[in-house]
All heavy atoms as a GROMACS GRO file, in nm:
protein
  520
    1MET      N    1  -4.616  -5.240  -6.497
    1MET     CA    2  -4.644  -5.303  -6.628
    1MET      C    3  -4.556  -5.431  -6.638
    1MET      O    4  -4.435  -5.429  -6.609
    1MET     CB    5  -4.609  -5.204  -6.741
    1MET     CG    6  -4.625  -5.268  -6.876
    1MET     SD    7  -4.570  -5.165  -7.012
    1MET     CE    8  -4.707  -5.053  -7.019
    2GLU      N    9  -4.617  -5.539  -6.683
    2GLU     CA   10  -4.550  -5.664  -6.697
    2GLU      C   11  -4.502  -5.684  -6.842
    2GLU      O   12  -4.576  -5.658  -6.937
    2GLU     CB   13  -4.641  -5.777  -6.657
    2GLU     CG   14  -4.572  -5.911  -6.640
    2GLU     CD   15  -4.670  -6.014  -6.582
    2GLU    OE1   16  -4.749  -5.982  -6.496
    2GLU    OE2   17  -4.655  -6.128  -6.630
    3ASN      N   18  -4.379  -5.726  -6.858
    3ASN     CA   19  -4.320  -5.745  -6.992
    3ASN      C   20  -4.313  -5.893  -7.030
    3ASN      O   21  -4.211  -5.936  -7.080
    3ASN     CB   22  -4.181  -5.682  -6.999
    3ASN     CG   23  -4.186  -5.532  -6.990
    3ASN    OD1   24  -4.283  -5.471  -7.040
    3ASN    ND2   25  -4.087  -5.470  -6.931
    4LYS      N   26  -4.417  -5.967  -7.002
    4LYS     CA   27  -4.416  -6.111  -7.032
    4LYS      C   28  -4.439  -6.134  -7.180
    4LYS      O   29  -4.531  -6.078  -7.241
    4LYS     CB   30  -4.527  -6.176  -6.945
    4LYS     CG   31  -4.512  -6.324  -6.944
    4LYS     CD   32  -4.609  -6.382  -6.843
    4LYS     CE   33  -4.584  -6.529  -6.821
    4LYS     NZ   34  -4.672  -6.590  -6.721
    5ILE      N   35  -4.358  -6.218  -7.236
    5ILE     CA   36  -4.373  -6.257  -7.377
    5ILE      C   37  -4.493  -6.349  -7.389
    5ILE      O   38  -4.509  -6.442  -7.310
    5ILE     CB   39  -4.241  -6.325  -7.428
    5ILE    CG1   40  -4.128  -6.227  -7.417
    5ILE    CG2   41  -4.261  -6.377  -7.569
    5ILE    CD1   42  -3.991  -6.291  -7.450
    6THR      N   43  -4.577  -6.328  -7.491
    6THR     CA   44  -4.695  -6.409  -7.510
    6THR      C   45  -4.658  -6.547  -7.570
    6THR      O   46  -4.548  -6.562  -7.627
    6THR     CB   47  -4.796  -6.338  -7.600
    6THR    OG1   48  -4.736  -6.331  -7.735
    6THR    CG2   49  -4.829  -6.202  -7.555
    7LEU      N   50  -4.749  -6.640  -7.561
    7LEU     CA   51  -4.728  -6.770  -7.620
    7LEU      C   52  -4.709  -6.757  -7.773
    7LEU      O   53  -4.627  -6.822  -7.831
    7LEU     CB   54  -4.844  -6.863  -7.588
    7LEU     CG   55  -4.833  -7.005  -7.639
    7LEU    CD1   56  -4.712  -7.075  -7.581
    7LEU    CD2   57  -4.961  -7.087  -7.613
    8SER      N   58  -4.786  -6.670  -7.829
    8SER     CA   59  -4.775  -6.648  -7.975
    8SER      C   60  -4.637  -6.595  -8.016
    8SER      O   61  -4.578  -6.642  -8.109
    8SER     CB   62  -4.884  -6.550  -8.019
    8SER     OG   63  -4.873  -6.519  -8.155
    9GLN      N   64  -4.585  -6.504  -7.935
    9GLN     CA   65  -4.450  -6.452  -7.961
    9GLN      C   66  -4.345  -6.561  -7.942
    9GLN      O   67  -4.249  -6.567  -8.022
    9GLN     CB   68  -4.421  -6.333  -7.869
    9GLN     CG   69  -4.502  -6.205  -7.900
    9GLN     CD   70  -4.489  -6.104  -7.793
    9GLN    OE1   71  -4.489  -6.136  -7.671
    9GLN    NE2   72  -4.482  -5.979  -7.835
   10LEU      N   73  -4.363  -6.645  -7.839
   10LEU     CA   74  -4.270  -6.754  -7.819
   10LEU      C   75  -4.275  -6.852  -7.935
   10LEU      O   76  -4.170  -6.902  -7.982
   10LEU     CB   77  -4.302  -6.829  -7.690
   10LEU     CG   78  -4.244  -6.770  -7.565
   10LEU    CD1   79  -4.293  -6.845  -7.439
   10LEU    CD2   80  -4.091  -6.778  -7.568
   11LYS      N   81  -4.395  -6.878  -7.988
   11LYS     CA   82  -4.407  -6.969  -8.100
   11LYS      C   83  -4.337  -6.914  -8.221
   11LYS      O   84  -4.264  -6.988  -8.292
   11LYS     CB   85  -4.554  -6.991  -8.134
   11LYS     CG   86  -4.574  -7.093  -8.243
   11LYS     CD   87  -4.718  -7.128  -8.269
   11LYS     CE   88  -4.730  -7.230  -8.381
   11LYS     NZ   89  -4.870  -7.267  -8.405
   12GLN      N   90  -4.352  -6.782  -8.247
   12GLN     CA   91  -4.281  -6.721  -8.360
   12GLN      C   92  -4.129  -6.729  -8.344
   12GLN      O   93  -4.057  -6.759  -8.441
   12GLN     CB   94  -4.327  -6.578  -8.378
   12GLN     CG   95  -4.472  -6.566  -8.431
   12GLN     CD   96  -4.492  -6.638  -8.559
   12GLN    OE1   97  -4.412  -6.627  -8.655
   12GLN    NE2   98  -4.600  -6.713  -8.570
   13ALA      N   99  -4.081  -6.706  -8.224
   13ALA     CA  100  -3.937  -6.716  -8.195
   13ALA      C  101  -3.887  -6.861  -8.215
   13ALA      O  102  -3.778  -6.878  -8.267
   13ALA     CB  103  -3.906  -6.665  -8.053
   14TYR      N  104  -3.971  -6.955  -8.171
   14TYR     CA  105  -3.941  -7.098  -8.185
   14TYR      C  106  -3.924  -7.136  -8.336
   14TYR      O  107  -3.824  -7.200  -8.375
   14TYR     CB  108  -4.047  -7.174  -8.118
   14TYR     CG  109  -4.042  -7.327  -8.126
   14TYR    CD1  110  -3.931  -7.393  -8.075
   14TYR    CD2  111  -4.147  -7.400  -8.175
   14TYR    CE1  112  -3.927  -7.535  -8.080
   14TYR    CE2  113  -4.144  -7.537  -8.182
   14TYR     CZ  114  -4.033  -7.603  -8.132
   14TYR     OH  115  -4.029  -7.739  -8.138
   15LEU      N  116  -4.019  -7.092  -8.416
   15LEU     CA  117  -4.016  -7.118  -8.557
   15LEU      C  118  -3.896  -7.051  -8.620
   15LEU      O  119  -3.829  -7.111  -8.707
   15LEU     CB  120  -4.145  -7.076  -8.624
   15LEU     CG  121  -4.269  -7.148  -8.579
   15LEU    CD1  122  -4.395  -7.085  -8.637
   15LEU    CD2  123  -4.263  -7.296  -8.611
   16GLN      N  124  -3.870  -6.928  -8.582
   16GLN     CA  125  -3.754  -6.856  -8.641
   16GLN      C  126  -3.623  -6.922  -8.600
   16GLN      O  127  -3.531  -6.933  -8.685
   16GLN     CB  128  -3.759  -6.709  -8.595
   16GLN     CG  129  -3.655  -6.623  -8.660
   16GLN     CD  130  -3.678  -6.611  -8.811
   16GLN    OE1  131  -3.790  -6.611  -8.858
   16GLN    NE2  132  -3.569  -6.601  -8.887
   17ALA      N  133  -3.614  -6.963  -8.478
   17ALA     CA  134  -3.492  -7.030  -8.431
   17ALA      C  135  -3.466  -7.159  -8.507
   17ALA      O  136  -3.354  -7.194  -8.542
   17ALA     CB  137  -3.498  -7.056  -8.278
   18ALA      N  138  -3.576  -7.232  -8.535
   18ALA     CA  139  -3.560  -7.357  -8.615
   18ALA      C  140  -3.508  -7.322  -8.753
   18ALA      O  141  -3.424  -7.398  -8.804
   18ALA     CB  142  -3.697  -7.425  -8.622
   19LYS      N  143  -3.559  -7.221  -8.813
   19LYS     CA  144  -3.511  -7.179  -8.950
   19LYS      C  145  -3.366  -7.143  -8.946
   19LYS      O  146  -3.291  -7.178  -9.036
   19LYS     CB  147  -3.592  -7.062  -9.000
   19LYS     CG  148  -3.736  -7.096  -9.037
   19LYS     CD  149  -3.808  -6.972  -9.085
   19LYS     CE  150  -3.957  -6.998  -9.105
   19LYS     NZ  151  -4.027  -6.874  -9.146
   20ILE      N  152  -3.323  -7.071  -8.844
   20ILE     CA  153  -3.184  -7.031  -8.831
   20ILE      C  154  -3.093  -7.153  -8.821
   20ILE      O  155  -2.990  -7.161  -8.889
   20ILE     CB  156  -3.164  -6.937  -8.712
   20ILE    CG1  157  -3.232  -6.800  -8.745
   20ILE    CG2  158  -3.016  -6.916  -8.681
   20ILE    CD1  159  -3.246  -6.707  -8.624
   21VAL      N  160  -3.129  -7.252  -8.739
   21VAL     CA  161  -3.051  -7.369  -8.724
   21VAL      C  162  -3.046  -7.448  -8.857
   21VAL      O  163  -2.939  -7.493  -8.899
   21VAL     CB  164  -3.106  -7.459  -8.606
   21VAL    CG1  165  -3.040  -7.594  -8.612
   21VAL    CG2  166  -3.088  -7.394  -8.473
   22ALA      N  167  -3.162  -7.454  -8.925
   22ALA     CA  168  -3.168  -7.528  -9.050
   22ALA      C  169  -3.077  -7.462  -9.156
   22ALA      O  170  -3.011  -7.533  -9.232
   22ALA     CB  171  -3.311  -7.536  -9.103
   23ARG      N  172  -3.071  -7.330  -9.157
   23ARG     CA  173  -2.992  -7.260  -9.254
   23ARG      C  174  -2.845  -7.243  -9.221
   23ARG      O  175  -2.761  -7.246  -9.311
   23ARG     CB  176  -3.050  -7.119  -9.278
   23ARG     CG  177  -3.177  -7.116  -9.353
   23ARG     CD  178  -3.224  -6.976  -9.380
   23ARG     NE  179  -3.357  -6.982  -9.443
   23ARG     CZ  180  -3.455  -6.900  -9.418
   23ARG    NH1  181  -3.440  -6.799  -9.333
   23ARG    NH2  182  -3.573  -6.911  -9.480
   24HIS      N  183  -2.816  -7.230  -9.090
   24HIS     CA  184  -2.678  -7.191  -9.053
   24HIS      C  185  -2.604  -7.295  -8.967
   24HIS      O  186  -2.489  -7.274  -8.928
   24HIS     CB  187  -2.679  -7.058  -8.980
   24HIS     CG  188  -2.739  -6.948  -9.064
   24HIS    ND1  189  -2.675  -6.888  -9.173
   24HIS    CD2  190  -2.862  -6.885  -9.057
   24HIS    CE1  191  -2.752  -6.798  -9.224
   24HIS    NE2  192  -2.865  -6.793  -9.160
   25GLY      N  193  -2.673  -7.404  -8.935
   25GLY     CA  194  -2.604  -7.514  -8.864
   25GLY      C  195  -2.622  -7.512  -8.714
   25GLY      O  196  -2.686  -7.424  -8.653
   26ASP      N  197  -2.556  -7.608  -8.655
   26ASP     CA  198  -2.575  -7.633  -8.512
   26ASP      C  199  -2.508  -7.536  -8.417
   26ASP      O  200  -2.523  -7.544  -8.296
   26ASP     CB  201  -2.536  -7.776  -8.476
   26ASP     CG  202  -2.388  -7.804  -8.501
   26ASP    OD1  203  -2.317  -7.716  -8.550
   26ASP    OD2  204  -2.344  -7.917  -8.468
   27THR      N  205  -2.438  -7.436  -8.472
   27THR     CA  206  -2.382  -7.331  -8.386
   27THR      C  207  -2.496  -7.262  -8.310
   27THR      O  208  -2.477  -7.219  -8.196
   27THR     CB  209  -2.310  -7.226  -8.474
   27THR    OG1  210  -2.201  -7.289  -8.541
   27THR    CG2  211  -2.258  -7.110  -8.394
   28TYR      N  212  -2.613  -7.251  -8.373
   28TYR     CA  213  -2.727  -7.186  -8.310
   28TYR      C  214  -2.821  -7.279  -8.239
   28TYR      O  215  -2.926  -7.232  -8.185
   28TYR     CB  216  -2.806  -7.105  -8.419
   28TYR     CG  217  -2.713  -7.002  -8.481
   28TYR    CD1  218  -2.647  -7.028  -8.600
   28TYR    CD2  219  -2.697  -6.880  -8.422
   28TYR    CE1  220  -2.561  -6.929  -8.655
   28TYR    CE2  221  -2.614  -6.781  -8.477
   28TYR     CZ  222  -2.546  -6.810  -8.595
   28TYR     OH  223  -2.462  -6.715  -8.648
   29LEU      N  224  -2.788  -7.403  -8.228
   29LEU     CA  225  -2.870  -7.503  -8.166
   29LEU      C  226  -2.902  -7.467  -8.017
   29LEU      O  227  -3.017  -7.484  -7.968
   29LEU     CB  228  -2.811  -7.639  -8.174
   29LEU     CG  229  -2.902  -7.761  -8.148
   29LEU    CD1  230  -3.027  -7.753  -8.236
   29LEU    CD2  231  -2.825  -7.889  -8.170
   30PRO      N  232  -2.807  -7.414  -7.933
   30PRO     CA  233  -2.842  -7.380  -7.798
   30PRO      C  234  -2.952  -7.277  -7.787
   30PRO      O  235  -3.037  -7.282  -7.698
   30PRO     CB  236  -2.711  -7.325  -7.741
   30PRO     CG  237  -2.605  -7.392  -7.824
   30PRO     CD  238  -2.662  -7.401  -7.964
   31ILE      N  239  -2.955  -7.180  -7.882
   31ILE     CA  240  -3.064  -7.084  -7.881
   31ILE      C  241  -3.196  -7.151  -7.914
   31ILE      O  242  -3.297  -7.124  -7.846
   31ILE     CB  243  -3.035  -6.972  -7.986
   31ILE    CG1  244  -2.906  -6.896  -7.943
   31ILE    CG2  245  -3.154  -6.876  -7.998
   31ILE    CD1  246  -2.853  -6.801  -8.049
   32PHE      N  247  -3.196  -7.239  -8.013
   32PHE     CA  248  -3.320  -7.311  -8.046
   32PHE      C  249  -3.369  -7.390  -7.926
   32PHE      O  250  -3.484  -7.386  -7.894
   32PHE     CB  251  -3.291  -7.402  -8.165
   32PHE     CG  252  -3.406  -7.496  -8.189
   32PHE    CD1  253  -3.521  -7.458  -8.258
   32PHE    CD2  254  -3.401  -7.629  -8.147
   32PHE    CE1  255  -3.624  -7.545  -8.277
   32PHE    CE2  256  -3.504  -7.717  -8.165
   32PHE     CZ  257  -3.618  -7.673  -8.234
   33GLU      N  258  -3.279  -7.460  -7.860
   33GLU     CA  259  -3.317  -7.542  -7.746
   33GLU      C  260  -3.377  -7.458  -7.634
   33GLU      O  261  -3.473  -7.498  -7.567
   33GLU     CB  262  -3.199  -7.622  -7.695
   33GLU     CG  263  -3.157  -7.733  -7.794
   33GLU     CD  264  -3.033  -7.804  -7.754
   33GLU    OE1  265  -2.940  -7.746  -7.695
   33GLU    OE2  266  -3.022  -7.925  -7.780
   34ARG      N  267  -3.319  -7.342  -7.608
   34ARG     CA  268  -3.370  -7.253  -7.503
   34ARG      C  269  -3.507  -7.206  -7.540
   34ARG      O  270  -3.600  -7.205  -7.452
   34ARG     CB  271  -3.274  -7.137  -7.484
   34ARG     CG  272  -3.324  -7.026  -7.394
   34ARG     CD  273  -3.337  -7.075  -7.253
   34ARG     NE  274  -3.399  -6.983  -7.164
   34ARG     CZ  275  -3.335  -6.893  -7.089
   34ARG    NH1  276  -3.204  -6.884  -7.090
   34ARG    NH2  277  -3.402  -6.809  -7.014
   35VAL      N  278  -3.527  -7.161  -7.659
   35VAL     CA  279  -3.660  -7.112  -7.702
   35VAL      C  280  -3.761  -7.224  -7.698
   35VAL      O  281  -3.876  -7.209  -7.654
   35VAL     CB  282  -3.656  -7.045  -7.839
   35VAL    CG1  283  -3.794  -7.007  -7.887
   35VAL    CG2  284  -3.567  -6.922  -7.836
   36GLU      N  285  -3.720  -7.344  -7.743
   36GLU     CA  286  -3.809  -7.463  -7.739
   36GLU      C  287  -3.853  -7.490  -7.597
   36GLU      O  288  -3.974  -7.514  -7.571
   36GLU     CB  289  -3.736  -7.581  -7.798
   36GLU     CG  290  -3.824  -7.706  -7.807
   36GLU     CD  291  -3.751  -7.822  -7.870
   36GLU    OE1  292  -3.629  -7.846  -7.831
   36GLU    OE2  293  -3.807  -7.888  -7.951
   37THR      N  294  -3.761  -7.492  -7.504
   37THR     CA  295  -3.792  -7.516  -7.363
   37THR      C  296  -3.888  -7.414  -7.309
   37THR      O  297  -3.987  -7.447  -7.243
   37THR     CB  298  -3.664  -7.520  -7.277
   37THR    OG1  299  -3.583  -7.626  -7.327
   37THR    CG2  300  -3.695  -7.540  -7.132
   38GLU      N  301  -3.863  -7.283  -7.336
   38GLU     CA  302  -3.952  -7.178  -7.287
   38GLU      C  303  -4.092  -7.195  -7.347
   38GLU      O  304  -4.193  -7.178  -7.277
   38GLU     CB  305  -3.894  -7.042  -7.330
   38GLU     CG  306  -3.766  -7.006  -7.262
   38GLU     CD  307  -3.784  -6.977  -7.114
   38GLU    OE1  308  -3.891  -6.932  -7.073
   38GLU    OE2  309  -3.683  -7.001  -7.040
   39TYR      N  310  -4.101  -7.229  -7.476
   39TYR     CA  311  -4.230  -7.246  -7.544
   39TYR      C  312  -4.306  -7.360  -7.481
   39TYR      O  313  -4.424  -7.346  -7.448
   39TYR     CB  314  -4.209  -7.267  -7.694
   39TYR     CG  315  -4.334  -7.286  -7.771
   39TYR    CD1  316  -4.431  -7.191  -7.781
   39TYR    CD2  317  -4.353  -7.410  -7.840
   39TYR    CE1  318  -4.546  -7.215  -7.854
   39TYR    CE2  319  -4.469  -7.434  -7.914
   39TYR     CZ  320  -4.566  -7.333  -7.920
   39TYR     OH  321  -4.679  -7.357  -7.995
   40GLN      N  322  -4.243  -7.473  -7.464
   40GLN     CA  323  -4.309  -7.590  -7.404
   40GLN      C  324  -4.356  -7.564  -7.263
   40GLN      O  325  -4.461  -7.611  -7.224
   40GLN     CB  326  -4.218  -7.713  -7.418
   40GLN     CG  327  -4.198  -7.760  -7.559
   40GLN     CD  328  -4.093  -7.870  -7.571
   40GLN    OE1  329  -4.017  -7.894  -7.477
   40GLN    NE2  330  -4.095  -7.941  -7.684
   41GLU      N  331  -4.267  -7.499  -7.183
   41GLU     CA  332  -4.302  -7.469  -7.045
   41GLU      C  333  -4.424  -7.376  -7.038
   41GLU      O  334  -4.512  -7.397  -6.958
   41GLU     CB  335  -4.184  -7.408  -6.971
   41GLU     CG  336  -4.076  -7.504  -6.937
   41GLU     CD  337  -4.126  -7.617  -6.848
   41GLU    OE1  338  -4.193  -7.587  -6.746
   41GLU    OE2  339  -4.094  -7.736  -6.873
   42ARG      N  340  -4.426  -7.272  -7.122
   42ARG     CA  341  -4.540  -7.180  -7.121
   42ARG      C  342  -4.668  -7.251  -7.162
   42ARG      O  343  -4.771  -7.231  -7.104
   42ARG     CB  344  -4.510  -7.066  -7.220
   42ARG     CG  345  -4.620  -6.961  -7.220
   42ARG     CD  346  -4.629  -6.877  -7.096
   42ARG     NE  347  -4.504  -6.812  -7.063
   42ARG     CZ  348  -4.462  -6.699  -7.118
   42ARG    NH1  349  -4.540  -6.636  -7.202
   42ARG    NH2  350  -4.348  -6.647  -7.086
   43LYS      N  351  -4.660  -7.341  -7.262
   43LYS     CA  352  -4.776  -7.418  -7.298
   43LYS      C  353  -4.829  -7.506  -7.185
   43LYS      O  354  -4.948  -7.516  -7.163
   43LYS     CB  355  -4.746  -7.510  -7.421
   43LYS     CG  356  -4.752  -7.433  -7.551
   43LYS     CD  357  -4.720  -7.516  -7.677
   43LYS     CE  358  -4.760  -7.659  -7.671
   43LYS     NZ  359  -4.734  -7.730  -7.795
   44LYS      N  360  -4.735  -7.568  -7.112
   44LYS     CA  361  -4.772  -7.650  -6.995
   44LYS      C  362  -4.838  -7.565  -6.887
   44LYS      O  363  -4.940  -7.609  -6.826
   44LYS     CB  364  -4.651  -7.722  -6.938
   44LYS     CG  365  -4.604  -7.845  -7.023
   44LYS     CD  366  -4.475  -7.905  -6.975
   44LYS     CE  367  -4.456  -7.914  -6.830
   44LYS     NZ  368  -4.328  -7.983  -6.794
   45GLN      N  369  -4.790  -7.445  -6.864
   45GLN     CA  370  -4.848  -7.357  -6.765
   45GLN      C  371  -4.989  -7.317  -6.798
   45GLN      O  372  -5.081  -7.320  -6.717
   45GLN     CB  373  -4.760  -7.235  -6.747
   45GLN     CG  374  -4.631  -7.253  -6.679
   45GLN     CD  375  -4.547  -7.130  -6.677
   45GLN    OE1  376  -4.574  -7.033  -6.752
   45GLN    NE2  377  -4.441  -7.128  -6.597
   46ILE      N  378  -5.010  -7.284  -6.927
   46ILE     CA  379  -5.139  -7.244  -6.972
   46ILE      C  380  -5.236  -7.356  -6.966
   46ILE      O  381  -5.353  -7.343  -6.923
   46ILE     CB  382  -5.134  -7.183  -7.119
   46ILE    CG1  383  -5.059  -7.050  -7.115
   46ILE    CG2  384  -5.272  -7.172  -7.180
   46ILE    CD1  385  -5.022  -6.997  -7.249
   47ASP      N  386  -5.192  -7.477  -7.005
   47ASP     CA  387  -5.277  -7.600  -6.995
   47ASP      C  388  -5.315  -7.628  -6.852
   47ASP      O  389  -5.431  -7.657  -6.823
   47ASP     CB  390  -5.207  -7.719  -7.057
   47ASP     CG  391  -5.192  -7.715  -7.210
   47ASP    OD1  392  -5.262  -7.630  -7.269
   47ASP    OD2  393  -5.112  -7.790  -7.263
   48ALA      N  394  -5.223  -7.616  -6.758
   48ALA     CA  395  -5.250  -7.643  -6.617
   48ALA      C  396  -5.347  -7.538  -6.563
   48ALA      O  397  -5.438  -7.570  -6.486
   48ALA     CB  398  -5.119  -7.638  -6.537
   49LEU      N  399  -5.328  -7.414  -6.599
   49LEU     CA  400  -5.419  -7.308  -6.556
   49LEU      C  401  -5.562  -7.336  -6.609
   49LEU      O  402  -5.658  -7.324  -6.531
   49LEU     CB  403  -5.372  -7.171  -6.605
   49LEU     CG  404  -5.460  -7.051  -6.578
   49LEU    CD1  405  -5.477  -7.034  -6.426
   49LEU    CD2  406  -5.406  -6.925  -6.642
   50ASN      N  407  -5.572  -7.372  -6.732
   50ASN     CA  408  -5.705  -7.402  -6.789
   50ASN      C  409  -5.768  -7.525  -6.721
   50ASN      O  410  -5.891  -7.523  -6.695
   50ASN     CB  411  -5.695  -7.425  -6.942
   50ASN     CG  412  -5.669  -7.295  -7.016
   50ASN    OD1  413  -5.703  -7.188  -6.969
   50ASN    ND2  414  -5.607  -7.304  -7.132
   51ARG      N  415  -5.689  -7.627  -6.690
   51ARG     CA  416  -5.742  -7.742  -6.617
   51ARG      C  417  -5.794  -7.700  -6.478
   51ARG      O  418  -5.903  -7.742  -6.436
   51ARG     CB  419  -5.638  -7.852  -6.601
   51ARG     CG  420  -5.613  -7.929  -6.729
   51ARG     CD  421  -5.530  -8.056  -6.704
   51ARG     NE  422  -5.411  -8.037  -6.622
   51ARG     CZ  423  -5.292  -7.998  -6.666
   51ARG    NH1  424  -5.279  -7.969  -6.796
   51ARG    NH2  425  -5.192  -7.988  -6.583
   52ALA      N  426  -5.716  -7.619  -6.409
   52ALA     CA  427  -5.754  -7.576  -6.276
   52ALA      C  428  -5.886  -7.496  -6.279
   52ALA      O  429  -5.974  -7.516  -6.198
   52ALA     CB  430  -5.646  -7.490  -6.212
   53ILE      N  431  -5.898  -7.412  -6.380
   53ILE     CA  432  -6.026  -7.333  -6.393
   53ILE      C  433  -6.140  -7.427  -6.422
   53ILE      O  434  -6.249  -7.409  -6.362
   53ILE     CB  435  -6.007  -7.226  -6.501
   53ILE    CG1  436  -5.910  -7.116  -6.454
   53ILE    CG2  437  -6.142  -7.164  -6.540
   53ILE    CD1  438  -5.866  -7.020  -6.564
   54MET      N  439  -6.122  -7.520  -6.511
   54MET     CA  440  -6.232  -7.614  -6.544
   54MET      C  441  -6.274  -7.694  -6.422
   54MET      O  442  -6.392  -7.716  -6.398
   54MET     CB  443  -6.190  -7.708  -6.657
   54MET     CG  444  -6.189  -7.641  -6.794
   54MET     SD  445  -6.145  -7.748  -6.934
   54MET     CE  446  -6.144  -7.913  -6.875
   55ILE      N  447  -6.176  -7.738  -6.346
   55ILE     CA  448  -6.209  -7.820  -6.223
   55ILE      C  449  -6.283  -7.732  -6.122
   55ILE      O  450  -6.382  -7.774  -6.065
   55ILE     CB  451  -6.074  -7.876  -6.162
   55ILE    CG1  452  -6.024  -7.988  -6.252
   55ILE    CG2  453  -6.104  -7.929  -6.021
   55ILE    CD1  454  -5.884  -8.030  -6.220
   56ALA      N  455  -6.235  -7.610  -6.104
   56ALA     CA  456  -6.301  -7.522  -6.007
   56ALA      C  457  -6.444  -7.491  -6.053
   56ALA      O  458  -6.533  -7.492  -5.971
   56ALA     CB  459  -6.219  -7.387  -5.994
   57GLU      N  460  -6.461  -7.468  -6.178
   57GLU     CA  461  -6.597  -7.434  -6.227
   57GLU      C  462  -6.692  -7.554  -6.222
   57GLU      O  463  -6.805  -7.540  -6.182
   57GLU     CB  464  -6.589  -7.387  -6.374
   57GLU     CG  465  -6.528  -7.249  -6.388
   57GLU     CD  466  -6.511  -7.208  -6.534
   57GLU    OE1  467  -6.516  -7.292  -6.623
   57GLU    OE2  468  -6.490  -7.089  -6.557
   58SER      N  469  -6.642  -7.673  -6.252
   58SER     CA  470  -6.728  -7.790  -6.257
   58SER      C  471  -6.755  -7.850  -6.121
   58SER      O  472  -6.858  -7.916  -6.103
   58SER     CB  473  -6.673  -7.896  -6.352
   58SER     OG  474  -6.553  -7.950  -6.298
   59ASN      N  475  -6.671  -7.828  -6.024
   59ASN     CA  476  -6.688  -7.888  -5.892
   59ASN      C  477  -6.728  -7.796  -5.780
   59ASN      O  478  -6.773  -7.842  -5.678
   59ASN     CB  479  -6.559  -7.960  -5.852
   59ASN     CG  480  -6.530  -8.080  -5.941
   59ASN    OD1  481  -6.610  -8.172  -5.944
   59ASN    ND2  482  -6.422  -8.076  -6.014
   60THR      N  483  -6.719  -7.670  -5.802
   60THR     CA  484  -6.752  -7.580  -5.693
   60THR      C  485  -6.846  -7.466  -5.730
   60THR      O  486  -6.885  -7.386  -5.649
   60THR     CB  487  -6.621  -7.512  -5.637
   60THR    OG1  488  -6.564  -7.430  -5.741
   60THR    CG2  489  -6.523  -7.613  -5.591
   61GLY      N  490  -6.879  -7.458  -5.855
   61GLY     CA  491  -6.968  -7.352  -5.906
   61GLY      C  492  -6.893  -7.219  -5.919
   61GLY      O  493  -6.957  -7.115  -5.938
   62PHE      N  494  -6.763  -7.221  -5.903
   62PHE     CA  495  -6.684  -7.106  -5.913
   62PHE      C  496  -6.684  -7.049  -6.054
   62PHE      O  497  -6.676  -7.124  -6.155
   62PHE     CB  498  -6.536  -7.141  -5.873
   62PHE     CG  499  -6.439  -7.026  -5.893
   62PHE    CD1  500  -6.435  -6.923  -5.802
   62PHE    CD2  501  -6.357  -7.022  -6.007
   62PHE    CE1  502  -6.342  -6.819  -5.816
   62PHE    CE2  503  -6.270  -6.916  -6.024
   62PHE     CZ  504  -6.263  -6.813  -5.929
   63GLU      N  505  -6.692  -6.921  -6.071
   63GLU     CA  506  -6.681  -6.854  -6.200
   63GLU      C  507  -6.575  -6.746  -6.191
   63GLU      O  508  -6.589  -6.658  -6.101
   63GLU     CB  509  -6.813  -6.793  -6.240
   63GLU     CG  510  -6.922  -6.900  -6.273
   63GLU     CD  511  -7.046  -6.838  -6.329
   63GLU    OE1  512  -7.038  -6.732  -6.391
   63GLU    OE2  513  -7.153  -6.896  -6.306
   64PRO      N  514  -6.470  -6.752  -6.273
   64PRO     CA  515  -6.365  -6.651  -6.266
   64PRO      C  516  -6.414  -6.513  -6.304
   64PRO      O  517  -6.510  -6.492  -6.368
   64PRO     CB  518  -6.262  -6.698  -6.367
   64PRO     CG  519  -6.326  -6.804  -6.452
   64PRO     CD  520  -6.450  -6.847  -6.378
   0.00000   0.00000   0.00000
């Protein structure tokens, strides 16, 4: 079983981290930055995967 956090869960953590920094100050900024990086990286991975699938489908007749 894989315990990968979903993009939706990362987005919620990102929003929550932003609220914590806004309320409690820059002490929590490193946590916000880490979650932000993870969220952006996951979005990039999903976008790249979707591009690869589209290219494969449109140029080779491949269907996942």
